[in-house]
C-alpha positions in Angstrom: -13.2 153.6 -108.6 -9.8 152.0 -108.8 -8.6 153.9 -105.7 -11.7 152.7 -103.8 -11.0 149.1 -104.8 -7.4 149.3 -103.7 -8.5 150.8 -100.4 -11.0 148.0 -99.9 -8.4 145.3 -100.6 -6.0 146.9 -98.1 -8.6 147.2 -95.4 -9.6 143.5 -96.0 -6.0 142.4 -95.8 -5.5 144.4 -92.6 -8.7 142.9 -91.1 -7.5 139.4 -91.9 -4.1 140.1 -90.4 -5.8 141.5 -87.2 -8.0 138.4 -86.9 -4.9 136.2 -87.0 -3.1 138.4 -84.4 -6.1 138.3 -82.0 -6.6 134.5 -82.6 -2.9 134.0 -81.8 -3.2 136.1 -78.6 -6.3 134.2 -77.6 -4.7 130.8 -78.0 -1.6 132.0 -76.2 -3.6 133.2 -73.2 -5.7 130.0 -73.2 -2.5 127.9 -72.9 -1.2 130.2 -70.1 -4.5 129.8 -68.2 -4.4 126.0 -68.7 -0.9 125.8 -67.3 -1.9 128.0 -64.4 -4.8 125.7 -63.6 -2.5 122.6 -63.7 -0.1 124.4 -61.4 -2.9 125.2 -58.9 -4.1 121.6 -59.2 -0.6 120.3 -58.3 -0.4 122.7 -55.3 -3.7 121.6 -54.0 -3.0 117.8 -54.4 0.4 118.3 -52.8 -1.3 120.2 -49.9 -3.7 117.3 -49.4 -0.8 114.8 -49.3 1.1 117.1 -46.8 -1.9 117.2 -44.5 -2.2 113.5 -44.5 1.6 113.2 -43.9 1.3 115.6 -40.9 -1.3 113.4 -39.3 0.6 110.2 -40.0 3.8 111.7 -38.5 2.2 113.1 -35.3 -0.9 111.0 -35.0 -2.8 113.9 -33.5 -5.6 116.1 -34.6 -7.1 113.6 -37.1 -10.2 115.6 -37.7 -8.3 118.8 -38.5 -5.9 117.2 -40.9 -8.6 115.0 -42.5 -10.8 118.1 -43.0 -7.9 120.0 -44.5 -7.1 117.2 -46.8 -10.7 117.1 -48.0 -10.6 120.9 -48.5 -7.5 120.6 -50.6 -8.9 117.8 -52.6 -12.0 119.9 -53.3 -9.7 122.7 -54.6 -7.8 120.2 -56.7 -11.0 118.9 -58.1 -12.1 122.4 -59.0 -8.8 123.1 -60.8 -8.6 119.9 -62.7 -12.2 120.4 -64.0 -11.0 123.7 -65.6 -8.3 121.8 -67.7 -9.6 120.6 -71.0 -7.9 117.3 -71.7 -8.1 115.6 -68.3 -11.5 113.8 -68.5 -10.5 110.4 -67.1 -8.3 112.0 -64.4 -11.2 114.3 -63.5 -13.4 111.3 -62.8 -10.7 109.7 -60.6 -10.1 112.8 -58.6 -13.9 113.4 -58.2 -14.3 109.8 -57.0 -11.5 109.9 -54.4 -12.9 113.2 -53.1 -16.3 111.6 -52.8 -14.8 108.7 -50.9 -13.0 111.0 -48.5 -16.3 112.8 -47.8 -18.7 109.9 -47.7 -16.5 107.1 -46.2 -14.1 108.7 -43.6 -13.9 105.5 -41.5 -12.7 103.4 -44.4 -10.4 106.1 -45.8 -8.7 106.4 -42.4 -7.1 103.0 -43.1 -6.0 104.0 -46.5 -4.3 107.4 -45.7 -0.7 106.2 -46.2 -1.6 104.8 -49.7 -3.6 108.0 -50.5 -0.7 110.2 -49.5 1.7 108.3 -51.7 -0.7 108.4 -54.6 -1.2 112.2 -54.2 2.6 112.7 -54.1 2.9 110.7 -57.3 0.2 112.7 -59.0 1.9 116.0 -58.0 5.1 114.6 -59.5 3.3 114.1 -62.8 3.4 110.3 -62.5 0.4 108.6 -64.1 0.7 105.7 -61.7 -0.6 108.1 -59.0 -4.0 108.1 -60.8 -3.9 104.3 -61.0 -3.2 104.1 -57.3 -6.0 106.5 -56.5 -8.4 104.5 -58.6 -7.4 101.3 -56.8 -8.0 103.1 -53.4 -11.4 104.3 -54.6 -12.3 100.9 -55.9 -11.3 99.2 -52.7 -13.8 101.3 -50.7 -17.0 99.4 -49.8 -19.5 101.9 -51.1 -22.4 100.0 -49.5 -20.8 100.4 -46.0 -19.9 103.5 -44.0 
């Protein structure tokens, strides 16, 4: 009886240790995934800014560069939604993406400001989100 009790205690201790090991591995992998999503978000938002910059430099192929910027914003929007602690930033990115899709005529005038804001976001500057919010707020949502 004593040997069975000692064996049960050892198995219980090993089980608890295994739970802590697997929990540690889970949280480590979760953080790696989070950082990967943030990296992909930065790449996508930078690509959107670069497409806008290409158009502003050459002033040709507006539709192509605008559509590529929208596509990259969509990818950025998808990546930031996979990051846990970005709720307000998610709303801002979602809103600017909506403005780019719904109001292209108004957004054409705001491309330089949008590009600068996207560069600031990619550089981890919170003022970039504020700039994007100002751009989205300045769009006449009752117009075209």
